[in-house]
C-alpha positions as CSV (number, residue, x, y, z in Angstrom):
1,M,-0.1,0.1,0.1
2,N,1.3,3.3,-0.4
3,Q,1.1,5.6,2.1
4,K,0.7,9.5,0.7
5,N,1.7,12.2,2.8
6,E,-1.8,13.6,3.0
7,T,-4.4,12.4,5.9
8,D,-7.9,11.6,5.0
9,H,-10.2,14.4,6.8
10,R,-13.2,13.1,5.7
11,A,-14.3,11.3,9.2
12,Y,-13.7,14.1,10.6
13,A,-15.1,17.1,8.5
14,Y,-18.2,14.9,8.3
15,A,-18.4,14.5,12.3
16,V,-17.7,17.9,13.6
17,M,-20.1,19.2,10.7
18,E,-23.2,17.0,12.0
19,Q,-22.0,17.7,15.8
20,A,-22.1,22.1,15.0
21,D,-25.4,21.3,12.9
22,Q,-27.2,20.0,15.8
23,H,-26.0,22.7,18.3
24,I,-27.0,25.2,15.8
25,A,-30.5,23.5,15.9
26,G,-30.7,24.0,19.5
27,L,-29.6,27.3,19.7
28,D,-32.0,28.4,16.8
29,E,-34.9,26.6,19.1
30,L,-33.9,28.6,22.3
31,S,-33.9,31.7,19.9
32,A,-36.9,31.5,19.0
33,K,-38.0,31.1,22.6
34,I,-36.5,34.9,23.1
35,Q,-39.2,37.1,22.0
36,P,-37.7,39.9,19.2
37,G,-37.6,43.2,20.9
38,S,-37.0,42.2,24.1
39,T,-34.5,42.7,26.3
40,I,-32.4,41.2,29.8
41,E,-33.8,44.8,31.7
42,T,-37.2,43.4,29.8
43,G,-37.6,40.1,31.2
44,A,-36.0,38.2,28.3
45,I,-33.8,36.3,29.7
46,T,-36.5,35.4,32.2
47,Q,-37.7,33.8,29.3
48,L,-34.9,30.7,29.4
49,T,-34.8,28.4,32.0
50,F,-31.2,28.3,34.0
51,N,-30.5,24.8,32.0
52,E,-31.8,26.6,28.7
53,R,-29.3,29.4,29.3
54,S,-26.6,26.4,30.1
55,A,-27.2,24.5,26.7
56,V,-26.2,28.2,24.9
57,E,-23.3,28.0,27.0
58,R,-22.5,24.8,26.2
59,S,-23.0,25.0,22.0
60,L,-21.4,28.2,21.8
61,Q,-18.4,26.8,23.9
62,V,-18.9,23.5,21.5
63,L,-18.8,25.4,18.1
64,A,-15.7,27.6,19.1
65,E,-14.1,24.8,19.4
66,I,-14.8,23.0,16.0
67,A,-14.0,26.2,14.8
68,I,-10.6,25.7,16.6
69,G,-10.2,22.4,15.4
70,C,-10.9,23.0,11.8
71,S,-8.8,25.5,11.7
72,K,-5.3,23.5,13.5
73,H,-6.6,20.4,11.0
74,W,-6.9,22.9,7.7
75,L,-3.2,24.4,8.9
76,R,-1.7,21.4,9.5
77,Q,-3.6,20.2,6.2
78,H,-1.5,22.8,4.4
79,Q,1.4,22.7,6.2
80,K,1.5,26.0,7.8
81,P,2.3,26.6,11.8
82,V,0.0,25.5,14.7
83,T,0.1,27.8,17.5
84,A,-1.1,27.1,20.9
85,E,-3.6,30.0,21.1
86,S,-6.5,29.1,19.1
87,R,-7.1,32.5,18.0
88,A,-4.3,32.9,16.6
89,C,-5.1,29.6,15.0
90,I,-8.0,31.3,12.9
91,E,-6.4,34.3,12.1
92,R,-3.5,32.5,10.5
93,V,-6.4,31.2,8.5
94,Y,-7.9,33.9,7.4
95,E,-4.3,35.6,7.2
96,C,-3.9,32.0,4.0
97,L,-7.2,32.9,2.8
98,S,-7.4,36.7,2.8
99,G,-9.6,37.4,-0.5
100,K,-11.7,34.2,0.4
101,A,-15.2,35.2,1.5
102,L,-15.3,34.0,4.9
103,P,-17.2,35.4,8.0
104,D,-16.3,38.9,9.3
105,I,-12.9,37.8,12.0
106,Q,-14.4,40.1,14.0
107,A,-17.3,37.6,14.7
108,M,-14.5,34.6,14.9
109,R,-12.9,36.7,17.4
110,G,-15.9,37.2,19.4
111,A,-16.5,33.4,19.6
112,I,-13.2,32.3,20.5
113,A,-13.5,35.5,23.7
114,T,-16.6,33.6,24.7
115,R,-15.5,30.8,24.6
116,N,-12.8,31.8,26.6
117,V,-15.2,33.4,29.3
118,I,-17.6,30.4,29.1
119,V,-14.7,27.9,30.3
120,H,-12.2,29.9,32.3
121,D,-14.2,32.8,33.6
122,Y,-17.6,31.1,34.1
123,L,-18.2,32.9,37.8
124,N,-17.7,36.5,36.1
125,L,-20.0,35.3,32.7
126,D,-22.5,38.3,31.3
127,W,-25.8,37.2,30.1
128,Q,-26.1,40.9,28.5
129,R,-23.5,40.4,26.2
130,I,-24.8,36.6,25.6
131,E,-28.2,37.4,25.0
132,P,-27.5,39.2,21.8
133,V,-25.7,36.7,20.1
134,L,-28.3,34.2,20.4
135,K,-31.3,37.0,19.6
136,Q,-29.5,38.2,16.4
137,R,-28.3,34.5,15.6
138,K,-24.7,35.7,15.2
139,Y,-23.1,31.9,16.2
140,V,-24.5,31.2,12.3
141,Q,-21.2,32.9,11.3
142,V,-19.5,30.7,13.4
143,R,-21.5,27.6,11.4
144,E,-20.3,29.4,7.7
145,Y,-16.4,28.9,8.9
146,I,-17.0,25.4,10.3
147,Q,-18.6,24.9,7.3
148,Q,-16.0,26.3,4.5
149,L,-13.2,24.9,6.5
150,C,-14.8,21.5,6.2
151,Q,-15.5,21.5,2.8
152,A,-11.8,22.6,2.1
153,L,-11.4,19.5,3.9
154,L,-12.9,17.5,2.0
155,K,-12.3,18.5,-1.5
156,T,-8.2,18.4,-0.5
157,S,-8.3,14.7,1.7
158,T,-7.2,11.7,-0.2
159,L,-7.0,7.8,1.2
160,P,-3.7,5.7,0.9
161,E,-4.4,4.1,-2.7
162,D,-3.3,0.1,-3.5
163,D,0.0,0.1,-5.6
164,V,-1.6,-1.8,-8.5
């Protein structure tokens, strides 16, 4: 069997796209529970239970983690350096793909910052910052980023071929 230097990323890409779709569906369901025009001050946050707010936090975290993972896979696939810092990985992908129609980099920076707060500073989590993400469905931009990178991974993935 002739092994190629490229890695087959198909299983990874399909798995993370499925996970992203499941989390997006959950966020969409919870977003629909918040009435348009309502705010925390007018009681929007009370429309979600503690468990629903926890589900929102977890889904936002998972989407950001998937985006980070896809970025690292894409960078490795293209033989680019991969840093341990998540925001830097995503920014490096944007540098490499400049000119491509990716979601706004500020949205991705915001997703990573939100993930960092959820994971590391959960006692100080400010729902006034998360509520607009949910109400305005800003998380969809993270999904678009994930889909674009997964499509790129799928296009360039190869399987080892048998010698004939």
